[in-house]
N, CA, C and O atoms as a Maestro MAE file, in Angstrom:
{
 s_m_m2io_version
 :::
 2.0.0
}

f_m_ct {
 s_m_title
 :::
 protein
 m_atom[348] {
  # First column is atom index #
  i_m_mmod_type
  r_m_x_coord
  r_m_y_coord
  r_m_z_coord
  i_m_residue_number
  s_m_chain_name
  s_m_pdb_residue_name
  s_m_pdb_atom_name
  i_m_atomic_number
  :::
  1 25 127.730 111.644 101.087 1 A "MET " " N  " 7
  2 3 127.364 110.595 102.015 1 A "MET " " CA " 6
  3 2 127.557 109.229 101.346 1 A "MET " " C  " 6
  4 15 128.444 109.061 100.508 1 A "MET " " O  " 8
  5 25 126.737 108.279 101.717 2 A "ALA " " N  " 7
  6 3 126.900 106.901 101.248 2 A "ALA " " CA " 6
  7 2 126.137 106.631 99.956 2 A "ALA " " C  " 6
  8 15 125.112 107.253 99.673 2 A "ALA " " O  " 8
  9 25 126.670 105.680 99.177 3 A "ARG " " N  " 7
  10 3 125.963 105.152 98.004 3 A "ARG " " CA " 6
  11 2 125.228 103.901 98.470 3 A "ARG " " C  " 6
  12 15 125.853 102.918 98.868 3 A "ARG " " O  " 8
  13 25 123.904 103.940 98.421 4 A "ILE " " N  " 7
  14 3 123.080 102.863 98.967 4 A "ILE " " CA " 6
  15 2 122.239 102.243 97.859 4 A "ILE " " C  " 6
  16 15 121.576 102.945 97.095 4 A "ILE " " O  " 8
  17 25 122.279 100.922 97.787 5 A "LEU " " N  " 7
  18 3 121.457 100.173 96.846 5 A "LEU " " CA " 6
  19 2 120.324 99.514 97.610 5 A "LEU " " C  " 6
  20 15 120.560 98.786 98.574 5 A "LEU " " O  " 8
  21 25 119.094 99.767 97.184 6 A "VAL " " N  " 7
  22 3 117.915 99.172 97.813 6 A "VAL " " CA " 6
  23 2 117.289 98.207 96.809 6 A "VAL " " C  " 6
  24 15 116.962 98.588 95.685 6 A "VAL " " O  " 8
  25 25 117.127 96.945 97.235 7 A "ILE " " N  " 7
  26 3 116.536 95.913 96.376 7 A "ILE " " CA " 6
  27 2 115.279 95.396 97.066 7 A "ILE " " C  " 6
  28 15 115.353 94.759 98.117 7 A "ILE " " O  " 8
  29 25 114.133 95.673 96.470 8 A "ASP " " N  " 7
  30 3 112.856 95.270 97.054 8 A "ASP " " CA " 6
  31 2 111.809 95.244 95.955 8 A "ASP " " C  " 6
  32 15 111.797 96.124 95.095 8 A "ASP " " O  " 8
  33 25 110.933 94.254 95.968 9 A "ASP " " N  " 7
  34 3 109.911 94.151 94.930 9 A "ASP " " CA " 6
  35 2 108.677 95.011 95.207 9 A "ASP " " C  " 6
  36 15 107.777 95.076 94.370 9 A "ASP " " O  " 8
  37 25 108.621 95.664 96.354 10 A "ASP " " N  " 7
  38 3 107.482 96.507 96.734 10 A "ASP " " CA " 6
  39 2 107.770 97.953 96.313 10 A "ASP " " C  " 6
  40 15 108.612 98.621 96.914 10 A "ASP " " O  " 8
  41 25 107.071 98.430 95.284 11 A "SER " " N  " 7
  42 3 107.333 99.765 94.737 11 A "SER " " CA " 6
  43 2 107.060 100.880 95.747 11 A "SER " " C  " 6
  44 15 107.756 101.895 95.747 11 A "SER " " O  " 8
  45 25 106.065 100.706 96.600 12 A "GLU " " N  " 7
  46 3 105.779 101.730 97.615 12 A "GLU " " CA " 6
  47 2 106.915 101.823 98.622 12 A "GLU " " C  " 6
  48 15 107.293 102.919 99.036 12 A "GLU " " O  " 8
  49 25 107.454 100.694 99.014 13 A "TYR " " N  " 7
  50 3 108.589 100.684 99.940 13 A "TYR " " CA " 6
  51 2 109.804 101.339 99.282 13 A "TYR " " C  " 6
  52 15 110.500 102.134 99.914 13 A "TYR " " O  " 8
  53 25 110.058 101.005 98.014 14 A "LEU " " N  " 7
  54 3 111.194 101.609 97.319 14 A "LEU " " CA " 6
  55 2 111.063 103.133 97.282 14 A "LEU " " C  " 6
  56 15 112.033 103.852 97.525 14 A "LEU " " O  " 8
  57 25 109.870 103.614 96.981 15 A "GLU " " N  " 7
  58 3 109.639 105.056 96.917 15 A "GLU " " CA " 6
  59 2 109.871 105.708 98.281 15 A "GLU " " C  " 6
  60 15 110.508 106.758 98.369 15 A "GLU " " O  " 8
  61 25 109.355 105.085 99.345 16 A "MET " " N  " 7
  62 3 109.500 105.644 100.691 16 A "MET " " CA " 6
  63 2 110.964 105.671 101.133 16 A "MET " " C  " 6
  64 15 111.449 106.700 101.603 16 A "MET " " O  " 8
  65 25 111.665 104.552 100.985 17 A "ILE " " N  " 7
  66 3 113.048 104.496 101.443 17 A "ILE " " CA " 6
  67 2 113.935 105.412 100.611 17 A "ILE " " C  " 6
  68 15 114.880 106.008 101.130 17 A "ILE " " O  " 8
  69 25 113.632 105.525 99.320 18 A "ASN " " N  " 7
  70 3 114.375 106.434 98.456 18 A "ASN " " CA " 6
  71 2 114.249 107.867 98.956 18 A "ASN " " C  " 6
  72 15 115.246 108.578 99.077 18 A "ASN " " O  " 8
  73 25 113.048 108.280 99.240 19 A "LEU " " N  " 7
  74 3 112.806 109.634 99.732 19 A "LEU " " CA " 6
  75 2 113.531 109.894 101.043 19 A "LEU " " C  " 6
  76 15 114.178 110.929 101.204 19 A "LEU " " O  " 8
  77 25 113.427 108.964 101.974 20 A "LEU " " N  " 7
  78 3 114.083 109.137 103.277 20 A "LEU " " CA " 6
  79 2 115.602 109.197 103.160 20 A "LEU " " C  " 6
  80 15 116.246 110.036 103.791 20 A "LEU " " O  " 8
  81 25 116.160 108.324 102.367 21 A "LEU " " N  " 7
  82 3 117.618 108.287 102.243 21 A "LEU " " CA " 6
  83 2 118.147 109.487 101.475 21 A "LEU " " C  " 6
  84 15 119.192 110.034 101.827 21 A "LEU " " O  " 8
  85 25 117.438 109.905 100.426 22 A "GLN " " N  " 7
  86 3 117.883 111.077 99.677 22 A "GLN " " CA " 6
  87 2 117.796 112.350 100.525 22 A "GLN " " C  " 6
  88 15 118.662 113.220 100.428 22 A "GLN " " O  " 8
  89 25 116.773 112.457 101.342 23 A "ARG " " N  " 7
  90 3 116.650 113.614 102.236 23 A "ARG " " CA " 6
  91 2 117.812 113.672 103.226 23 A "ARG " " C  " 6
  92 15 118.180 114.742 103.711 23 A "ARG " " O  " 8
  93 25 118.379 112.509 103.514 24 A "SER " " N  " 7
  94 3 119.529 112.446 104.423 24 A "SER " " CA " 6
  95 2 120.845 112.666 103.685 24 A "SER " " C  " 6
  96 15 121.914 112.627 104.294 24 A "SER " " O  " 8
  97 25 120.770 112.896 102.382 25 A "GLY " " N  " 7
  98 3 121.952 113.215 101.605 25 A "GLY " " CA " 6
  99 2 122.648 112.036 100.951 25 A "GLY " " C  " 6
  100 15 123.751 112.189 100.427 25 A "GLY " " O  " 8
  101 25 122.026 110.861 100.970 26 A "HIS " " N  " 7
  102 3 122.643 109.682 100.385 26 A "HIS " " CA " 6
  103 2 122.340 109.576 98.895 26 A "HIS " " C  " 6
  104 15 121.321 110.078 98.421 26 A "HIS " " O  " 8
  105 25 123.226 108.923 98.169 27 A "GLN " " N  " 7
  106 3 123.002 108.610 96.757 27 A "GLN " " CA " 6
  107 2 122.343 107.239 96.730 27 A "GLN " " C  " 6
  108 15 122.926 106.258 97.191 27 A "GLN " " O  " 8
  109 25 121.135 107.168 96.193 28 A "VAL " " N  " 7
  110 3 120.334 105.940 96.271 28 A "VAL " " CA " 6
  111 2 120.110 105.364 94.880 28 A "VAL " " C  " 6
  112 15 119.758 106.076 93.940 28 A "VAL " " O  " 8
  113 25 120.324 104.049 94.774 29 A "SER " " N  " 7
  114 3 119.980 103.299 93.574 29 A "SER " " CA " 6
  115 2 118.906 102.302 93.970 29 A "SER " " C  " 6
  116 15 118.964 101.720 95.053 29 A "SER " " O  " 8
  117 25 117.928 102.103 93.098 30 A "LEU " " N  " 7
  118 3 116.792 101.235 93.409 30 A "LEU " " CA " 6
  119 2 116.663 100.117 92.387 30 A "LEU " " C  " 6
  120 15 116.930 100.299 91.199 30 A "LEU " " O  " 8
  121 25 116.245 98.951 92.882 31 A "SER " " N  " 7
  122 3 115.936 97.843 91.994 31 A "SER " " CA " 6
  123 2 114.736 97.092 92.543 31 A "SER " " C  " 6
  124 15 114.677 96.773 93.731 31 A "SER " " O  " 8
  125 25 113.778 96.813 91.665 32 A "ALA " " N  " 7
  126 3 112.579 96.064 92.060 32 A "ALA " " CA " 6
  127 2 112.729 94.576 91.754 32 A "ALA " " C  " 6
  128 15 111.816 93.794 92.018 32 A "ALA " " O  " 8
  129 25 113.878 94.183 91.197 33 A "GLU " " N  " 7
  130 3 114.111 92.779 90.856 33 A "GLU " " CA " 6
  131 2 115.461 92.325 91.386 33 A "GLU " " C  " 6
  132 15 116.446 93.061 91.320 33 A "GLU " " O  " 8
  133 25 115.498 91.114 91.909 34 A "GLY " " N  " 7
  134 3 116.712 90.583 92.511 34 A "GLY " " CA " 6
  135 2 117.889 90.505 91.567 34 A "GLY " " C  " 6
  136 15 118.981 90.960 91.908 34 A "GLY " " O  " 8
  137 25 117.696 89.932 90.374 35 A "GLU " " N  " 7
  138 3 118.798 89.784 89.413 35 A "GLU " " CA " 6
  139 2 119.353 91.140 88.990 35 A "GLU " " C  " 6
  140 15 120.566 91.327 88.898 35 A "GLU " " O  " 8
  141 25 118.451 92.078 88.734 36 A "GLU " " N  " 7
  142 3 118.876 93.415 88.339 36 A "GLU " " CA " 6
  143 2 119.684 94.068 89.457 36 A "GLU " " C  " 6
  144 15 120.732 94.662 89.202 36 A "GLU " " O  " 8
  145 25 119.204 93.960 90.683 37 A "GLY " " N  " 7
  146 3 119.913 94.529 91.820 37 A "GLY " " CA " 6
  147 2 121.290 93.924 92.001 37 A "GLY " " C  " 6
  148 15 122.252 94.628 92.308 37 A "GLY " " O  " 8
  149 25 121.379 92.626 91.810 38 A "LEU " " N  " 7
  150 3 122.661 91.941 91.910 38 A "LEU " " CA " 6
  151 2 123.628 92.463 90.853 38 A "LEU " " C  " 6
  152 15 124.792 92.733 91.147 38 A "LEU " " O  " 8
  153 25 123.144 92.601 89.629 39 A "GLU " " N  " 7
  154 3 123.979 93.138 88.550 39 A "GLU " " CA " 6
  155 2 124.441 94.562 88.860 39 A "GLU " " C  " 6
  156 15 125.589 94.917 88.595 39 A "GLU " " O  " 8
  157 25 123.547 95.374 89.421 40 A "MET " " N  " 7
  158 3 123.900 96.745 89.778 40 A "MET " " CA " 6
  159 2 125.001 96.760 90.836 40 A "MET " " C  " 6
  160 15 125.949 97.541 90.748 40 A "MET " " O  " 8
  161 25 124.865 95.890 91.837 41 A "ALA " " N  " 7
  162 3 125.851 95.838 92.919 41 A "ALA " " CA " 6
  163 2 127.215 95.392 92.413 41 A "ALA " " C  " 6
  164 15 128.243 95.905 92.855 41 A "ALA " " O  " 8
  165 25 127.227 94.447 91.499 42 A "LEU " " N  " 7
  166 3 128.500 93.949 90.973 42 A "LEU " " CA " 6
  167 2 129.149 94.948 90.017 42 A "LEU " " C  " 6
  168 15 130.375 95.050 89.962 42 A "LEU " " O  " 8
  169 25 128.329 95.683 89.265 43 A "ALA " " N  " 7
  170 3 128.855 96.661 88.318 43 A "ALA " " CA " 6
  171 2 129.471 97.865 89.027 43 A "ALA " " C  " 6
  172 15 130.512 98.374 88.611 43 A "ALA " " O  " 8
  173 25 128.830 98.308 90.084 44 A "GLU " " N  " 7
  174 3 129.317 99.454 90.857 44 A "GLU " " CA " 6
  175 2 128.998 99.197 92.324 44 A "GLU " " C  " 6
  176 15 127.929 99.579 92.801 44 A "GLU " " O  " 8
  177 25 129.919 98.551 93.046 45 A "PRO " " N  " 7
  178 3 129.644 98.186 94.442 45 A "PRO " " CA " 6
  179 2 129.242 99.392 95.298 45 A "PRO " " C  " 6
  180 15 129.954 100.395 95.340 45 A "PRO " " O  " 8
  181 25 128.108 99.287 95.972 46 A "PRO " " N  " 7
  182 3 127.643 100.379 96.837 46 A "PRO " " CA " 6
  183 2 128.344 100.332 98.195 46 A "PRO " " C  " 6
  184 15 129.094 99.404 98.494 46 A "PRO " " O  " 8
  185 25 128.083 101.345 99.000 47 A "ASP " " N  " 7
  186 3 128.601 101.367 100.367 47 A "ASP " " CA " 6
  187 2 127.721 100.535 101.289 47 A "ASP " " C  " 6
  188 15 128.175 100.077 102.338 47 A "ASP " " O  " 8
  189 25 126.462 100.340 100.901 48 A "LEU " " N  " 7
  190 3 125.485 99.599 101.705 48 A "LEU " " CA " 6
  191 2 124.411 99.042 100.788 48 A "LEU " " C  " 6
  192 15 124.020 99.685 99.814 48 A "LEU " " O  " 8
  193 25 123.932 97.832 101.105 49 A "VAL " " N  " 7
  194 3 122.790 97.247 100.403 49 A "VAL " " CA " 6
  195 2 121.673 97.044 101.418 49 A "VAL " " C  " 6
  196 15 121.889 96.470 102.486 49 A "VAL " " O  " 8
  197 25 120.483 97.517 101.079 50 A "ILE " " N  " 7
  198 3 119.283 97.232 101.869 50 A "ILE " " CA " 6
  199 2 118.470 96.271 101.021 50 A "ILE " " C  " 6
  200 15 118.112 96.577 99.884 50 A "ILE " " O  " 8
  201 25 118.182 95.100 101.587 51 A "LEU " " N  " 7
  202 3 117.698 93.975 100.799 51 A "LEU " " CA " 6
  203 2 116.468 93.335 101.422 51 A "LEU " " C  " 6
  204 15 116.447 93.024 102.613 51 A "LEU " " O  " 8
  205 25 115.446 93.143 100.601 52 A "ASP " " N  " 7
  206 3 114.247 92.418 101.025 52 A "ASP " " CA " 6
  207 2 114.522 90.925 100.924 52 A "ASP " " C  " 6
  208 15 115.207 90.484 100.001 52 A "ASP " " O  " 8
  209 25 114.003 90.154 101.850 53 A "VAL " " N  " 7
  210 3 114.213 88.711 101.844 53 A "VAL " " CA " 6
  211 2 113.254 88.009 100.897 53 A "VAL " " C  " 6
  212 15 113.660 87.152 100.112 53 A "VAL " " O  " 8
  213 25 111.989 88.374 100.974 54 A "MET " " N  " 7
  214 3 110.954 87.660 100.218 54 A "MET " " CA " 6
  215 2 110.653 88.389 98.912 54 A "MET " " C  " 6
  216 15 109.892 89.357 98.886 54 A "MET " " O  " 8
  217 25 111.262 87.908 97.828 55 A "MET " " N  " 7
  218 3 111.029 88.472 96.502 55 A "MET " " CA " 6
  219 2 110.792 87.316 95.541 55 A "MET " " C  " 6
  220 15 111.310 86.219 95.747 55 A "MET " " O  " 8
  221 25 110.016 87.556 94.498 56 A "PRO " " N  " 7
  222 3 109.827 86.494 93.504 56 A "PRO " " CA " 6
  223 2 111.123 86.264 92.727 56 A "PRO " " C  " 6
  224 15 111.939 87.174 92.579 56 A "PRO " " O  " 8
  225 25 111.297 85.064 92.245 57 A "GLY " " N  " 7
  226 3 112.523 84.759 91.503 57 A "GLY " " CA " 6
  227 2 113.673 84.541 92.462 57 A "GLY " " C  " 6
  228 15 113.662 83.594 93.249 57 A "GLY " " O  " 8
  229 25 114.645 85.396 92.400 58 A "VAL " " N  " 7
  230 3 115.823 85.286 93.262 58 A "VAL " " CA " 6
  231 2 115.499 85.902 94.625 58 A "VAL " " C  " 6
  232 15 115.133 87.075 94.705 58 A "VAL " " O  " 8
  233 25 115.632 85.124 95.681 59 A "THR " " N  " 7
  234 3 115.326 85.625 97.023 59 A "THR " " CA " 6
  235 2 116.456 86.507 97.550 59 A "THR " " C  " 6
  236 15 117.572 86.499 97.029 59 A "THR " " O  " 8
  237 25 116.140 87.253 98.580 60 A "GLY " " N  " 7
  238 3 117.146 88.073 99.228 60 A "GLY " " CA " 6
  239 2 118.286 87.247 99.798 60 A "GLY " " C  " 6
  240 15 119.436 87.685 99.783 60 A "GLY " " O  " 8
  241 25 117.982 86.058 100.300 61 A "TYR " " N  " 7
  242 3 119.031 85.180 100.824 61 A "TYR " " CA " 6
  243 2 120.029 84.803 99.727 61 A "TYR " " C  " 6
  244 15 121.239 84.795 99.952 61 A "TYR " " O  " 8
  245 25 119.508 84.493 98.539 62 A "GLU " " N  " 7
  246 3 120.383 84.116 97.423 62 A "GLU " " CA " 6
  247 2 121.224 85.306 96.972 62 A "GLU " " C  " 6
  248 15 122.410 85.153 96.678 62 A "GLU " " O  " 8
  249 25 120.619 86.484 96.918 63 A "ILE " " N  " 7
  250 3 121.372 87.686 96.551 63 A "ILE " " CA " 6
  251 2 122.497 87.911 97.550 63 A "ILE " " C  " 6
  252 15 123.626 88.210 97.160 63 A "ILE " " O  " 8
  253 25 122.200 87.772 98.815 64 A "CYS " " N  " 7
  254 3 123.209 87.940 99.859 64 A "CYS " " CA " 6
  255 2 124.356 86.939 99.667 64 A "CYS " " C  " 6
  256 15 125.525 87.314 99.747 64 A "CYS " " O  " 8
  257 25 124.024 85.684 99.417 65 A "ARG " " N  " 7
  258 3 125.058 84.659 99.186 65 A "ARG " " CA " 6
  259 2 125.940 85.027 97.988 65 A "ARG " " C  " 6
  260 15 127.164 84.908 98.043 65 A "ARG " " O  " 8
  261 25 125.301 85.473 96.915 66 A "ARG " " N  " 7
  262 3 126.059 85.823 95.704 66 A "ARG " " CA " 6
  263 2 126.948 87.048 95.929 66 A "ARG " " C  " 6
  264 15 128.078 87.095 95.443 66 A "ARG " " O  " 8
  265 25 126.442 88.028 96.659 67 A "LEU " " N  " 7
  266 3 127.261 89.206 96.954 67 A "LEU " " CA " 6
  267 2 128.471 88.828 97.802 67 A "LEU " " C  " 6
  268 15 129.571 89.333 97.578 67 A "LEU " " O  " 8
  269 25 128.274 87.957 98.758 68 A "ARG " " N  " 7
  270 3 129.371 87.532 99.633 68 A "ARG " " CA " 6
  271 2 130.402 86.680 98.880 68 A "ARG " " C  " 6
  272 15 131.561 86.608 99.287 68 A "ARG " " O  " 8
  273 25 129.984 86.042 97.794 69 A "ALA " " N  " 7
  274 3 130.880 85.171 97.032 69 A "ALA " " CA " 6
  275 2 131.803 85.942 96.082 69 A "ALA " " C  " 6
  276 15 132.782 85.387 95.582 69 A "ALA " " O  " 8
  277 25 131.497 87.204 95.836 70 A "GLN " " N  " 7
  278 3 132.297 88.008 94.909 70 A "GLN " " CA " 6
  279 2 133.257 88.906 95.680 70 A "GLN " " C  " 6
  280 15 132.837 89.595 96.609 70 A "GLN " " O  " 8
  281 25 134.538 88.912 95.314 71 A "PRO " " N  " 7
  282 3 135.522 89.729 96.045 71 A "PRO " " CA " 6
  283 2 135.158 91.216 96.120 71 A "PRO " " C  " 6
  284 15 135.393 91.861 97.141 71 A "PRO " " O  " 8
  285 25 134.584 91.758 95.039 72 A "GLU " " N  " 7
  286 3 134.288 93.194 95.023 72 A "GLU " " CA " 6
  287 2 133.117 93.590 95.920 72 A "GLU " " C  " 6
  288 15 132.975 94.765 96.258 72 A "GLU " " O  " 8
  289 25 132.272 92.625 96.312 73 A "THR " " N  " 7
  290 3 131.124 92.943 97.173 73 A "THR " " CA " 6
  291 2 131.117 92.149 98.477 73 A "THR " " C  " 6
  292 15 130.181 92.269 99.267 73 A "THR " " O  " 8
  293 25 132.132 91.353 98.707 74 A "ALA " " N  " 7
  294 3 132.165 90.480 99.885 74 A "ALA " " CA " 6
  295 2 132.093 91.244 101.202 74 A "ALA " " C  " 6
  296 15 131.570 90.724 102.187 74 A "ALA " " O  " 8
  297 25 132.604 92.450 101.234 75 A "CYS " " N  " 7
  298 3 132.647 93.221 102.487 75 A "CYS " " CA " 6
  299 2 131.615 94.347 102.549 75 A "CYS " " C  " 6
  300 15 131.605 95.121 103.506 75 A "CYS " " O  " 8
  301 25 130.755 94.446 101.546 76 A "VAL " " N  " 7
  302 3 129.720 95.483 101.559 76 A "VAL " " CA " 6
  303 2 128.700 95.136 102.640 76 A "VAL " " C  " 6
  304 15 128.169 94.025 102.647 76 A "VAL " " O  " 8
  305 25 128.417 96.069 103.557 77 A "PRO " " N  " 7
  306 3 127.391 95.798 104.580 77 A "PRO " " CA " 6
  307 2 126.016 95.599 103.926 77 A "PRO " " C  " 6
  308 15 125.658 96.281 102.966 77 A "PRO " " O  " 8
  309 25 125.266 94.649 104.475 78 A "ILE " " N  " 7
  310 3 123.927 94.348 103.973 78 A "ILE " " CA " 6
  311 2 122.937 94.397 105.137 78 A "ILE " " C  " 6
  312 15 123.128 93.737 106.159 78 A "ILE " " O  " 8
  313 25 121.887 95.183 104.969 79 A "ILE " " N  " 7
  314 3 120.786 95.199 105.931 79 A "ILE " " CA " 6
  315 2 119.648 94.427 105.267 79 A "ILE " " C  " 6
  316 15 119.185 94.786 104.184 79 A "ILE " " O  " 8
  317 25 119.210 93.368 105.930 80 A "ILE " " N  " 7
  318 3 118.134 92.549 105.390 80 A "ILE " " CA " 6
  319 2 116.824 92.912 106.098 80 A "ILE " " C  " 6
  320 15 116.729 92.902 107.325 80 A "ILE " " O  " 8
  321 25 115.828 93.229 105.281 81 A "LEU " " N  " 7
  322 3 114.506 93.583 105.809 81 A "LEU " " CA " 6
  323 2 113.483 92.576 105.345 81 A "LEU " " C  " 6
  324 15 113.616 91.982 104.275 81 A "LEU " " O  " 8
  325 25 112.470 92.390 106.150 82 A "THR " " N  " 7
  326 3 111.375 91.514 105.750 82 A "THR " " CA " 6
  327 2 110.115 91.876 106.527 82 A "THR " " C  " 6
  328 15 110.175 92.363 107.656 82 A "THR " " O  " 8
  329 25 108.983 91.628 105.898 83 A "ALA " " N  " 7
  330 3 107.706 91.799 106.575 83 A "ALA " " CA " 6
  331 2 107.272 90.477 107.198 83 A "ALA " " C  " 6
  332 15 106.244 90.404 107.871 83 A "ALA " " O  " 8
  333 25 108.051 89.455 106.970 84 A "ARG " " N  " 7
  334 3 107.733 88.114 107.472 84 A "ARG " " CA " 6
  335 2 107.891 88.060 108.975 84 A "ARG " " C  " 6
  336 15 108.915 88.472 109.520 84 A "ARG " " O  " 8
  337 25 106.872 87.552 109.639 85 A "GLY " " N  " 7
  338 3 106.921 87.411 111.087 85 A "GLY " " CA " 6
  339 2 107.501 86.072 111.491 85 A "GLY " " C  " 6
  340 15 107.333 85.076 110.787 85 A "GLY " " O  " 8
  341 25 108.177 86.048 112.615 86 A "GLN " " N  " 7
  342 3 108.719 84.809 113.147 86 A "GLN " " CA " 6
  343 2 108.305 84.679 114.599 86 A "GLN " " C  " 6
  344 15 108.178 85.676 115.308 86 A "GLN " " O  " 8
  345 25 108.094 83.437 115.043 87 A "PRO " " N  " 7
  346 3 107.698 83.243 116.451 87 A "PRO " " CA " 6
  347 2 108.810 83.656 117.404 87 A "PRO " " C  " 6
  348 15 108.649 83.560 118.620 87 A "PRO " " O  " 8
  :::
 }
 m_bond[347] {
  # First column is bond index #
  i_m_from
  i_m_to
  i_m_order
  :::
  1 1 2 1
  2 2 3 1
  3 3 4 2
  4 3 5 1
  5 5 6 1
  6 6 7 1
  7 7 8 2
  8 7 9 1
  9 9 10 1
  10 10 11 1
  11 11 12 2
  12 11 13 1
  13 13 14 1
  14 14 15 1
  15 15 16 2
  16 15 17 1
  17 17 18 1
  18 18 19 1
  19 19 20 2
  20 19 21 1
  21 21 22 1
  22 22 23 1
  23 23 24 2
  24 23 25 1
  25 25 26 1
  26 26 27 1
  27 27 28 2
  28 27 29 1
  29 29 30 1
  30 30 31 1
  31 31 32 2
  32 31 33 1
  33 33 34 1
  34 34 35 1
  35 35 36 2
  36 35 37 1
  37 37 38 1
  38 38 39 1
  39 39 40 2
  40 39 41 1
  41 41 42 1
  42 42 43 1
  43 43 44 2
  44 43 45 1
  45 45 46 1
  46 46 47 1
  47 47 48 2
  48 47 49 1
  49 49 50 1
  50 50 51 1
  51 51 52 2
  52 51 53 1
  53 53 54 1
  54 54 55 1
  55 55 56 2
  56 55 57 1
  57 57 58 1
  58 58 59 1
  59 59 60 2
  60 59 61 1
  61 61 62 1
  62 62 63 1
  63 63 64 2
  64 63 65 1
  65 65 66 1
  66 66 67 1
  67 67 68 2
  68 67 69 1
  69 69 70 1
  70 70 71 1
  71 71 72 2
  72 71 73 1
  73 73 74 1
  74 74 75 1
  75 75 76 2
  76 75 77 1
  77 77 78 1
  78 78 79 1
  79 79 80 2
  80 79 81 1
  81 81 82 1
  82 82 83 1
  83 83 84 2
  84 83 85 1
  85 85 86 1
  86 86 87 1
  87 87 88 2
  88 87 89 1
  89 89 90 1
  90 90 91 1
  91 91 92 2
  92 91 93 1
  93 93 94 1
  94 94 95 1
  95 95 96 2
  96 95 97 1
  97 97 98 1
  98 98 99 1
  99 99 100 2
  100 99 101 1
  101 101 102 1
  102 102 103 1
  103 103 104 2
  104 103 105 1
  105 105 106 1
  106 106 107 1
  107 107 108 2
  108 107 109 1
  109 109 110 1
  110 110 111 1
  111 111 112 2
  112 111 113 1
  113 113 114 1
  114 114 115 1
  115 115 116 2
  116 115 117 1
  117 117 118 1
  118 118 119 1
  119 119 120 2
  120 119 121 1
  121 121 122 1
  122 122 123 1
  123 123 124 2
  124 123 125 1
  125 125 126 1
  126 126 127 1
  127 127 128 2
  128 127 129 1
  129 129 130 1
  130 130 131 1
  131 131 132 2
  132 131 133 1
  133 133 134 1
  134 134 135 1
  135 135 136 2
  136 135 137 1
  137 137 138 1
  138 138 139 1
  139 139 140 2
  140 139 141 1
  141 141 142 1
  142 142 143 1
  143 143 144 2
  144 143 145 1
  145 145 146 1
  146 146 147 1
  147 147 148 2
  148 147 149 1
  149 149 150 1
  150 150 151 1
  151 151 152 2
  152 151 153 1
  153 153 154 1
  154 154 155 1
  155 155 156 2
  156 155 157 1
  157 157 158 1
  158 158 159 1
  159 159 160 2
  160 159 161 1
  161 161 162 1
  162 162 163 1
  163 163 164 2
  164 163 165 1
  165 165 166 1
  166 166 167 1
  167 167 168 2
  168 167 169 1
  169 169 170 1
  170 170 171 1
  171 171 172 2
  172 171 173 1
  173 173 174 1
  174 174 175 1
  175 175 176 2
  176 175 177 1
  177 177 178 1
  178 178 179 1
  179 179 180 2
  180 179 181 1
  181 181 182 1
  182 182 183 1
  183 183 184 2
  184 183 185 1
  185 185 186 1
  186 186 187 1
  187 187 188 2
  188 187 189 1
  189 189 190 1
  190 190 191 1
  191 191 192 2
  192 191 193 1
  193 193 194 1
  194 194 195 1
  195 195 196 2
  196 195 197 1
  197 197 198 1
  198 198 199 1
  199 199 200 2
  200 199 201 1
  201 201 202 1
  202 202 203 1
  203 203 204 2
  204 203 205 1
  205 205 206 1
  206 206 207 1
  207 207 208 2
  208 207 209 1
  209 209 210 1
  210 210 211 1
  211 211 212 2
  212 211 213 1
  213 213 214 1
  214 214 215 1
  215 215 216 2
  216 215 217 1
  217 217 218 1
  218 218 219 1
  219 219 220 2
  220 219 221 1
  221 221 222 1
  222 222 223 1
  223 223 224 2
  224 223 225 1
  225 225 226 1
  226 226 227 1
  227 227 228 2
  228 227 229 1
  229 229 230 1
  230 230 231 1
  231 231 232 2
  232 231 233 1
  233 233 234 1
  234 234 235 1
  235 235 236 2
  236 235 237 1
  237 237 238 1
  238 238 239 1
  239 239 240 2
  240 239 241 1
  241 241 242 1
  242 242 243 1
  243 243 244 2
  244 243 245 1
  245 245 246 1
  246 246 247 1
  247 247 248 2
  248 247 249 1
  249 249 250 1
  250 250 251 1
  251 251 252 2
  252 251 253 1
  253 253 254 1
  254 254 255 1
  255 255 256 2
  256 255 257 1
  257 257 258 1
  258 258 259 1
  259 259 260 2
  260 259 261 1
  261 261 262 1
  262 262 263 1
  263 263 264 2
  264 263 265 1
  265 265 266 1
  266 266 267 1
  267 267 268 2
  268 267 269 1
  269 269 270 1
  270 270 271 1
  271 271 272 2
  272 271 273 1
  273 273 274 1
  274 274 275 1
  275 275 276 2
  276 275 277 1
  277 277 278 1
  278 278 279 1
  279 279 280 2
  280 279 281 1
  281 281 282 1
  282 282 283 1
  283 283 284 2
  284 283 285 1
  285 285 286 1
  286 286 287 1
  287 287 288 2
  288 287 289 1
  289 289 290 1
  290 290 291 1
  291 291 292 2
  292 291 293 1
  293 293 294 1
  294 294 295 1
  295 295 296 2
  296 295 297 1
  297 297 298 1
  298 298 299 1
  299 299 300 2
  300 299 301 1
  301 301 302 1
  302 302 303 1
  303 303 304 2
  304 303 305 1
  305 305 306 1
  306 306 307 1
  307 307 308 2
  308 307 309 1
  309 309 310 1
  310 310 311 1
  311 311 312 2
  312 311 313 1
  313 313 314 1
  314 314 315 1
  315 315 316 2
  316 315 317 1
  317 317 318 1
  318 318 319 1
  319 319 320 2
  320 319 321 1
  321 321 322 1
  322 322 323 1
  323 323 324 2
  324 323 325 1
  325 325 326 1
  326 326 327 1
  327 327 328 2
  328 327 329 1
  329 329 330 1
  330 330 331 1
  331 331 332 2
  332 331 333 1
  333 333 334 1
  334 334 335 1
  335 335 336 2
  336 335 337 1
  337 337 338 1
  338 338 339 1
  339 339 340 2
  340 339 341 1
  341 341 342 1
  342 342 343 1
  343 343 344 2
  344 343 345 1
  345 345 346 1
  346 346 347 1
  347 347 348 2
  :::
 }
}
């Protein structure tokens, strides 16, 4: 199936999404830090990135911008998740 990179600072969320995706047969890589996740994506581009927006340090928006700026990750689909509510 797909190689999926999940970047989120919430360890419980990482554990849950990892379990769900692995049960579906996907190869999952996890990162609890934005910079680390970015390095992982650039070193071995995944088929999909699931990305939290609100993280300490490097935000999900910045990670998305950096991934789009690199030729090897410019076309990787990104799903952005957040617990932040909007009106």
